[in-house]
Every structure is written in structure tokens, then in C-alpha cells.
C-alpha positions in Angstrom: 13.2 -32.8 71.4 14.6 -29.3 71.1 12.2 -26.5 70.2 13.0 -24.7 67.0 13.9 -21.1 67.7 14.0 -18.4 65.1 14.7 -14.6 64.9 12.1 -12.7 63.0 13.0 -9.2 61.8 9.7 -7.6 62.5 7.8 -6.8 65.7 5.9 -9.8 67.2 3.0 -10.2 69.5 0.4 -12.7 70.4 -1.9 -13.8 67.7 -1.4 -14.8 64.0 1.5 -13.6 61.9 2.8 -14.2 58.4 6.5 -14.5 58.5 9.0 -12.5 56.3 9.9 -14.4 53.1 13.5 -15.2 54.1 12.4 -17.1 57.3 9.5 -18.7 55.6 11.9 -20.1 52.9 14.2 -21.4 55.5 11.4 -23.0 57.7 9.5 -24.4 54.8 12.0 -25.3 52.1 15.2 -25.9 54.0 13.9 -27.4 57.4 10.8 -28.8 55.7 8.7 -28.0 58.8 5.0 -28.6 58.6 1.7 -27.2 60.0 1.3 -28.1 63.7 5.1 -27.9 64.4 5.9 -25.9 67.6 8.2 -22.9 67.3 9.8 -20.3 69.5 10.3 -16.8 68.0 12.0 -13.6 69.1 12.3 -10.2 67.5 15.3 -8.8 69.4 13.2 -6.8 71.9 14.0 -9.2 74.7 10.7 -11.0 74.5 10.2 -14.6 73.4 7.1 -16.1 72.0 5.8 -19.7 71.8 3.4 -21.0 69.2 2.9 -23.3 66.3 2.9 -23.2 62.5 -0.5 -22.8 60.9 0.3 -23.0 57.2 3.6 -23.7 55.5 3.8 -23.0 51.9 6.7 -22.6 49.4 7.1 -18.8 50.0 4.8 -18.1 52.9 4.4 -19.4 56.5 1.8 -18.4 59.0 2.2 -19.0 62.7 0.0 -18.5 65.8 1.9 -17.2 68.8 -0.1 -18.2 71.9 2.4 -17.4 74.8 4.7 -14.6 75.6 7.8 -15.2 77.8 10.5 -12.9 79.2 13.7 -13.6 77.2 17.2 -14.2 78.5 18.5 -11.3 80.5 21.5 -9.4 79.2 24.7 -9.3 81.3 24.9 -6.3 83.6 28.3 -5.6 81.9 27.8 -3.6 78.7 30.6 -4.6 76.3 31.6 -2.8 73.1 34.1 -4.9 71.2 36.5 -3.2 68.8 37.8 -6.1 66.7 40.6 -5.7 64.3 39.3 -6.5 60.8 40.5 -9.9 59.6 39.8 -12.3 56.7 36.8 -14.4 56.1 36.2 -17.1 58.6 38.3 -15.5 61.3 36.2 -12.4 61.5 33.1 -14.6 61.4 34.3 -16.7 64.2 35.1 -13.6 66.3 31.6 -12.1 65.8 29.9 -15.4 66.4 31.8 -16.0 69.6 31.5 -12.4 70.9 27.8 -12.7 70.4 27.5 -15.9 72.4 29.6 -14.3 75.1 27.2 -11.3 75.4 28.9 -8.4 73.6 26.4 -5.6 73.2 28.2 -3.8 70.3 30.8 -5.0 67.9 32.8 -2.7 65.6 35.3 -3.9 63.0 38.4 -1.8 63.3 40.7 -0.9 60.3 44.2 -0.5 61.6 47.8 -0.4 60.2 48.3 -4.2 59.9 44.9 -5.1 58.6 45.1 -7.2 55.5 41.5 -6.6 54.5 40.1 -3.4 52.9 36.4 -3.0 52.4 34.8 -0.3 50.4 31.2 0.7 49.3 29.1 -2.2 48.0 31.4 -4.9 49.4 31.4 -3.4 52.8 27.6 -3.3 52.8 27.5 -7.0 51.9 30.0 -7.9 54.6 28.1 -5.9 57.2 24.9 -7.7 56.3 26.7 -11.0 56.4 28.2 -10.3 59.9 24.7 -9.3 61.2 23.4 -12.7 60.0 26.3 -14.4 61.7 25.2 -12.7 64.9 21.6 -13.6 64.4 22.5 -17.3 64.0 24.6 -17.2 67.1 21.6 -15.6 69.1 19.2 -18.4 67.7 21.7 -21.1 68.9 22.7 -19.7 72.3 19.3 -18.5 73.5 20.2 -14.9 73.5 17.0 -12.6 73.2 18.6 -9.4 72.0 20.9 -8.9 69.1 24.3 -7.2 69.3 24.7 -4.0 67.2 27.2 -4.6 64.4 28.6 -1.3 63.4 30.2 -0.5 60.1 33.9 -0.7 60.0 35.8 2.4 61.1 39.4 3.5 61.4 41.4 3.0 64.6 41.4 6.8 65.1 37.5 7.0 64.7 37.1 4.3 67.2 39.4 5.8 69.8 37.6 9.2 69.6 34.1 8.0 69.4 33.8 5.2 71.9 32.5 5.9 75.5 33.0 3.5 78.3 33.7 3.4 82.1 36.8 1.2 81.4 38.7 1.1 78.1 41.2 -1.8 77.5 43.5 -2.6 74.6 45.1 -6.1 74.6 48.8 -6.0 74.7 51.3 -8.7 75.9 53.2 -6.3 78.1 50.5 -5.0 80.5 48.6 -5.4 83.7 46.1 -8.3 84.1 42.4 -7.5 83.9 42.0 -8.3 87.7 43.9 -5.0 88.4 40.8 -2.9 87.4 37.7 -1.9 89.3 34.3 -3.3 88.1 32.9 -1.2 85.2 29.3 -0.9 84.0 30.4 -0.3 80.4 33.6 -1.8 79.0 35.3 -1.1 75.7 37.7 -3.8 74.5 40.1 -3.1 71.6 41.7 -6.2 69.9 44.1 -6.0 67.0 44.0 -7.8 63.6 46.0 -10.8 62.6 49.3 -8.9 62.6 48.4 -7.2 66.0 48.4 -3.5 66.7 51.7 -1.7 66.2 53.5 -0.1 69.2 52.4 3.4 67.9 48.8 2.3 67.8 48.9 0.9 71.3 50.5 4.3 72.5 47.7 6.1 70.5 45.1 4.1 72.4 46.7 4.9 75.7 46.7 8.6 74.9 42.9 8.2 74.6 42.5 6.8 78.1 42.9 3.1 77.2 44.6 0.8 79.6 46.9 -1.9 78.2 45.7 -5.3 79.5 47.0 -8.8 79.0 45.3 -12.3 79.1 48.3 -14.4 80.3 51.8 -15.2 79.0 50.7 -16.6 75.5 50.1 -14.5 72.5 46.6 -15.3 71.2 45.3 -15.3 67.6 43.0 -12.4 66.7 39.9 -14.8 66.6 40.9 -16.4 69.9 41.5 -13.1 71.8 37.8 -12.0 72.0 36.7 -15.4 73.3 39.2 -15.2 76.2 38.9 -11.5 76.8 35.1 -11.6 76.9 35.0 -14.8 79.0 37.3 -13.3 81.6 35.4 -10.0 81.7 32.1 -11.8 82.2 33.6 -13.8 84.9 35.1 -10.7 86.7 32.2 -8.3 86.2 29.3 -9.9 84.2 27.0 -12.9 84.5 29.4 -15.9 84.5 
């Protein structure tokens, strides 16, 4: 039987803990777990904790953590994904899969052909939603650290503010990824549903981005990060 594993948004350590209300509700009311059930918890620090539930109430859960374990190691390749902002489930999918594939940072990018515009309160709600998508992906895939989900920025802000040993922008007419030397830190720029315009690709090149392709087929915006990060991890990471 698979051990239930949860992210706790609070520092953990050996001993007894009362879990935050959101996790307590999910464990007690949604999953209907009971006192004595085994759990594995992590707080994003890279450490994992094994223990069991002591008390399970409607709004509160107490747990005893008895064993600390080193968590899953991050890839030696640090990846910052700049993902063109897209609608609903497509953006969720991109963030979920990028998290599973080891991205360390994810920044939604507002570019010329984006069909989504987020402002103020709506932007805050989407950012919180994307963070939860990443948390759920970490719980599922065994990852012990969370990627940083940055607030959306314009393409110009991304190009000026992102540091990396190797900066790549996906473009159908370009060199394959295998033509580049192994970086320690990689920045990957992927366009929205309509892709990046030629002017935007040239803008990226002017900021030291190399155009890179992933084969002869044009990929959807939510498929591109899955393929790009998989290839990068195979070439330079932990695949």
C-alpha cells in the first residue's frame, strides 16, 4: 500500500505537530484518514518525515513524526522556465509537468500573442492556484523541494532579468539542443498558444538567447515544456 505523502506549509521536525487547517481538512474530511494511519510529510526544505496520525478531528489533525529522511535530490541542472501565458488547463498542465520534470523556477510570460491578461486580484488568485498545482505535482512525483512560481511578467522584463549560463528560446528554425555545451543553469523561453512573433524571437536573440528546436514538428504550448525539459534533463541533468 502506498504511503500517503503531503506537503506542509510550515517548518517540520521530529516530534508532535498540529497540521495547518487546510491540510487537516483534506486529511480528515476529504481522505477520511484516521488516528494510527501512517503518513510521510515534507515542508519543501529537502527533508522528509515519517510518522503517524495521533488525532483526527473535523478541523484539526495532530501527527507524530518519528523519523527524518533525506529527500529526493534536485537535478544538478538548474532550470528556469519562462512559459508563455495560456488559458486555464493548458497553463496548469505546463506547470504540473514542468514541476514533475524538475524545473526550479517557473515564470508566466505575457507576450504579444497571449490571449490571457491577468490583473491585480485575479492575478493573485491565479498565482496561488499555480502554486497549488506545483505542490500537488510534488506530492505525486516524490519531489522534496517546490519550484518557485513567479508572478507573470512581460517578455521584456523576463529577458532583462533572467540570469543563466545558457539561454534558449524555442523556435522551429534553429539549432538542436545537442549543439550546446553543458550548462549549470538553464533558462528556457517558450511562447504562448500563438507562439512568439519573429520580432520577439529576435528580441530574445539580442539578449543572448539562442534559438533552439525540438525536432521537425511544431509543438503545442503545453507540450513544448514537457519535451524541452525532458531533453534538457537527458542531456545535462539527472535522466
